[in-house]
C-alpha positions in Angstrom: -9.4 -4.0 -13.1 -5.8 -2.3 -12.9 -6.0 0.7 -12.5 -2.5 3.0 -12.3 -1.8 4.3 -9.2 -0.2 7.7 -9.4 2.7 9.0 -11.9 5.2 9.3 -8.9 4.8 5.5 -7.6 6.5 4.5 -11.1 8.3 7.3 -10.6 9.3 6.2 -7.9 9.5 2.7 -8.9 12.0 3.1 -11.9 14.2 5.3 -9.5 14.5 2.4 -7.2 14.8 -0.4 -9.7 18.5 2.0 -10.9 19.6 2.4 -7.0 21.8 0.4 -5.1 24.4 -2.2 -6.2 24.9 -5.6 -5.7 27.1 -5.3 -3.1 24.3 -5.5 -0.3 24.1 -1.6 0.4 20.6 -0.1 1.0 19.7 2.3 -2.4 19.3 5.9 -1.2 15.3 6.2 -0.4 16.0 10.2 0.9 14.3 11.4 -2.4 11.9 13.8 -0.8 9.8 13.4 -4.5 9.3 9.5 -4.3 6.4 8.1 -3.5 6.1 4.1 -2.4 9.5 2.4 -2.3 9.2 -0.8 -3.8 12.8 -2.3 -2.8 12.5 -5.5 -2.3 8.9 -5.9 -3.9 9.0 -8.8 -6.2 7.7 -9.0 -10.0 3.9 -10.0 -10.9 2.2 -10.7 -14.1 -1.1 -8.9 -14.9 -3.0 -11.6 -14.0 -1.4 -12.3 -10.9 -1.4 -8.8 -10.3 -5.2 -8.4 -11.0 -6.2 -11.3 -8.4 -3.6 -9.4 -5.7 -5.9 -6.5 -5.9 -8.9 -8.6 -6.0 -7.9 -10.3 -2.7 -6.5 -7.2 -1.0 -9.8 -5.2 -1.8 -11.2 -8.6 -0.1 -9.3 -8.7 3.0 -9.2 -5.1 3.4 -12.3 -4.8 6.1 -10.6 -7.6 8.4 -7.3 -5.7 7.7 -8.7 -2.1 9.0 -10.6 -3.7 11.4 -7.2 -5.3 12.9 -5.7 -1.9 12.3 -8.3 -0.2 14.7 -8.7 -2.6 17.5 -10.6 0.3 19.9 -13.6 0.5 17.1 -14.6 -3.2 16.7 -18.2 -2.0 15.4 -17.2 0.4 12.7 -18.1 -1.3 9.3 -15.5 -0.7 6.3 -16.4 -0.4 3.0 -14.1 -0.5 0.1 -14.1 2.3 -2.3 -11.7 1.6 -4.9 -8.3 -1.1 -5.4 -5.9 -0.2 -7.6 -2.7 -2.3 -8.3 1.0 -1.2 -9.7 2.6 -3.3 -12.3 5.9 -1.8 -11.5 6.1 -2.5 -8.3 3.9 -5.5 -7.3 1.7 -3.3 -4.4 -2.1 -2.7 -4.2 -3.4 0.2 -2.5 -7.4 -0.4 -0.9 -9.3 2.8 0.1 -12.0 1.9 2.8 -14.4 4.5 4.7 -15.3 4.0 8.0 -19.1 4.0 8.7 -18.7 6.4 11.5 -16.7 8.8 12.5 -15.3 7.0 15.3 -11.9 6.5 13.7 -11.2 10.0 13.2 -10.3 10.4 9.7 -13.0 10.0 6.4 -11.1 7.3 4.7 -7.9 5.6 4.3 -5.5 3.8 2.0 -4.1 -0.1 2.9 -1.4 -0.5 1.2 -0.1 -4.7 0.7 1.8 -6.6 -1.0 0.5 -10.2 -2.4 3.4 -12.9 -1.5 1.2 -16.3 -2.8 -2.0 -16.6 -4.3 -3.6 -16.3 -0.9 -1.6 -14.1 1.7 -2.0 -10.3 1.8 0.4 -8.6 3.5 -0.1 -5.4 4.7 2.5 -2.8 4.8 1.0 0.0 6.3 -2.0 2.6 6.5 -2.6 6.1 5.1 -5.2 8.5 6.6 -6.8 11.0 4.2 -5.9 14.1 6.0 -7.0 17.4 3.9 -6.2 17.0 0.4 -3.7 14.1 1.0 -2.8 10.7 1.9 -1.0 10.8 5.3 0.8 7.8 6.6 -0.7 6.8 9.5 1.6 3.0 10.6 3.1 0.6 9.5 3.9 -2.9 9.5 6.9 -5.1 10.1 6.0 -7.5 7.7 8.4 -6.2 5.0 11.4 -4.1 6.4 13.1 -3.7 3.2 10.1 -2.0 1.5 10.1 1.5 2.6 6.7 3.7 2.5 6.8 7.5 1.4 5.2 9.9 4.3 2.4 10.8 1.8 0.7 9.2 -1.2 
């Protein structure tokens, strides 16, 4: 089942789609109200997005283990997975089985590039009442992630 991400994510996707010219210039992504940028994210259909959501949820525990190599004994539990039709990005919330990692929950933001390839773009940590960007990967440099969700 596809669940909607916060309204800010959709607003950011719409705003970014209207930005930039075909002259190769980078779009302006300095708007403080934007969430996850979708620059360069491919359009996907509903079936592919649902499959990506499932695949990302399945891959999330291993991705979290690779992200936190100093904590190999932590067991990661998937809490929720949600996909956004506008951006094609998937967010998977995971929780560690112990407090060794330092945060109570994490949000993994990924993109499915094909049927079997989930690309991790960034990791947010639950801090207080918000998700704070903890780390990004260099997998897709053209996709900018906001400092908070």
